[in-house]
C-alpha positions as CSV (number, residue, x, y, z in Angstrom):
1,M,-0.2,0.0,0.0
2,A,1.3,3.5,-1.0
3,S,2.1,5.8,1.6
4,K,0.1,9.0,2.5
5,Q,2.6,11.1,0.9
6,W,2.4,9.0,-2.5
7,H,-1.5,8.7,-2.1
8,Q,-1.9,12.7,-2.3
9,A,0.9,12.7,-5.0
10,V,-0.7,10.6,-7.1
11,N,-3.9,12.2,-6.3
12,R,-2.6,15.7,-7.6
13,R,-1.1,14.2,-10.7
14,L,-4.9,12.6,-11.6
15,G,-6.6,16.0,-10.9
16,A,-9.7,16.9,-9.0
17,R,-12.3,14.8,-10.4
18,E,-15.6,13.1,-9.0
19,V,-15.3,9.7,-8.1
20,L,-18.6,7.7,-9.5
21,D,-20.1,4.7,-8.5
22,T,-18.5,1.6,-9.9
23,E,-21.7,1.2,-12.2
24,R,-21.7,4.6,-13.7
25,A,-17.9,4.6,-13.8
26,Y,-17.8,1.3,-16.0
27,A,-20.8,2.8,-18.2
28,E,-19.0,6.1,-19.1
29,F,-15.5,5.3,-19.1
30,W,-14.5,1.3,-19.5
31,S,-17.8,0.0,-21.3
32,P,-16.8,1.8,-24.6
33,L,-13.5,0.2,-24.6
34,G,-15.3,-3.3,-24.9
35,L,-14.5,-4.5,-21.7
36,S,-16.8,-6.2,-19.1
37,L,-17.2,-5.0,-15.7
38,E,-16.0,-7.5,-14.1
39,G,-12.8,-7.9,-16.4
40,T,-12.5,-3.9,-15.6
41,Q,-12.7,-4.6,-12.0
42,E,-10.1,-7.7,-11.6
43,A,-7.6,-5.4,-13.7
44,L,-8.0,-2.0,-11.6
45,W,-7.8,-3.9,-8.4
46,V,-4.4,-3.7,-7.7
47,F,-4.9,0.5,-8.3
48,E,-7.4,0.1,-5.6
49,V,-5.3,-1.7,-2.8
50,E,-1.8,-0.3,-3.8
51,Y,-3.4,3.2,-4.0
52,G,-6.5,3.3,-2.5
53,I,-8.4,4.7,-5.5
54,P,-11.7,2.8,-6.2
55,M,-12.7,2.2,-9.8
56,G,-15.0,5.0,-9.9
57,G,-11.9,7.6,-9.3
58,L,-9.9,5.9,-12.2
59,R,-9.9,6.9,-15.7
60,P,-8.6,4.8,-18.8
61,T,-6.4,7.8,-20.2
62,D,-4.7,8.0,-16.4
63,P,-1.1,7.7,-17.3
64,L,0.5,4.7,-15.1
65,R,3.4,6.9,-14.6
66,A,0.9,8.9,-12.6
67,F,1.2,6.2,-10.1
68,F,5.1,5.1,-10.4
69,E,6.5,8.6,-10.3
70,P,7.8,9.4,-6.5
71,P,6.5,12.4,-4.7
72,S,8.6,15.4,-5.0
73,D,10.8,15.4,-2.1
74,R,14.0,17.6,-1.2
75,G,15.8,15.3,1.0
76,V,18.5,13.0,-1.1
77,L,17.7,9.8,1.1
78,T,14.5,10.5,0.7
79,R,14.2,10.7,-2.9
80,W,16.7,7.9,-3.6
81,L,14.3,5.6,-1.4
82,S,11.3,6.8,-3.3
83,E,12.8,5.9,-6.8
84,F,13.5,2.7,-5.5
85,W,10.0,2.2,-4.2
86,S,8.7,3.5,-7.3
87,G,10.3,0.8,-9.2
88,D,9.0,-1.6,-6.5
89,R,5.4,-0.3,-7.2
90,S,5.7,-0.6,-10.9
91,D,7.0,-4.3,-10.7
92,A,4.2,-4.9,-8.5
93,V,1.5,-3.5,-11.0
94,M,3.1,-5.1,-14.0
95,E,3.3,-8.5,-12.2
96,H,-0.3,-8.2,-11.0
97,L,-0.6,-8.5,-15.1
98,A,1.9,-11.1,-15.9
99,R,0.4,-13.5,-13.6
100,R,-2.8,-12.7,-14.8
101,R,-1.8,-13.6,-18.6
102,K,-0.1,-16.8,-17.7
103,A,-2.9,-18.2,-15.7
104,T,-5.4,-17.4,-18.6
105,G,-3.0,-18.2,-21.4
106,I,-3.0,-14.8,-22.6
107,A,-0.1,-14.3,-25.1
108,L,2.6,-11.5,-23.4
109,S,2.5,-8.3,-25.6
110,H,5.5,-6.8,-26.7
111,E,3.9,-3.2,-26.1
112,A,4.1,-2.2,-22.3
113,P,0.8,-0.5,-21.5
114,L,1.2,3.4,-21.0
115,T,-2.3,4.0,-19.5
116,L,-4.7,2.7,-17.2
117,G,-6.9,1.5,-20.4
118,D,-3.9,0.0,-22.0
119,Y,-3.2,-1.9,-18.9
120,A,-7.0,-2.8,-18.6
121,L,-7.1,-3.9,-22.2
122,A,-4.2,-6.1,-21.7
123,W,-5.4,-8.0,-18.5
124,N,-8.3,-8.8,-20.7
125,G,-6.1,-10.1,-23.9
126,A,-6.5,-7.4,-26.3
127,R,-4.6,-4.1,-27.1
128,R,-5.8,-0.5,-28.0
129,G,-7.9,-0.2,-31.1
130,E,-8.9,-3.9,-30.7
131,V,-12.9,-4.7,-30.3
132,Q,-13.7,-7.1,-27.4
133,A,-16.1,-9.9,-28.0
134,D,-18.8,-10.3,-25.4
């Protein structure tokens, strides 16, 4: 789980936004990608656990780097530790995706996801621009 400072930094990067209920967030933002509600919830679960942001506060256009960049800090030691934790967070999220793909037999893509939308599509075995089958 991210520290309070990390959580605040992520929220600043994402900007002020309304946290929608799950069904509304899905209908407005995730369904147009062709994802199922269940598949979207499964993909975004790690972001809720790590950063405390529920699905209703996440958008497909959110860049993954907004979650992985450490909070600004002027202390050299703190900055070094934050950069270390940044890699750890990135690794944890990508490991979550790799385990899913291995368990379901979804082929690994050579393209790293850049946004939450890319991540959710990859979780469900698709890439940007592909239409999901029901």
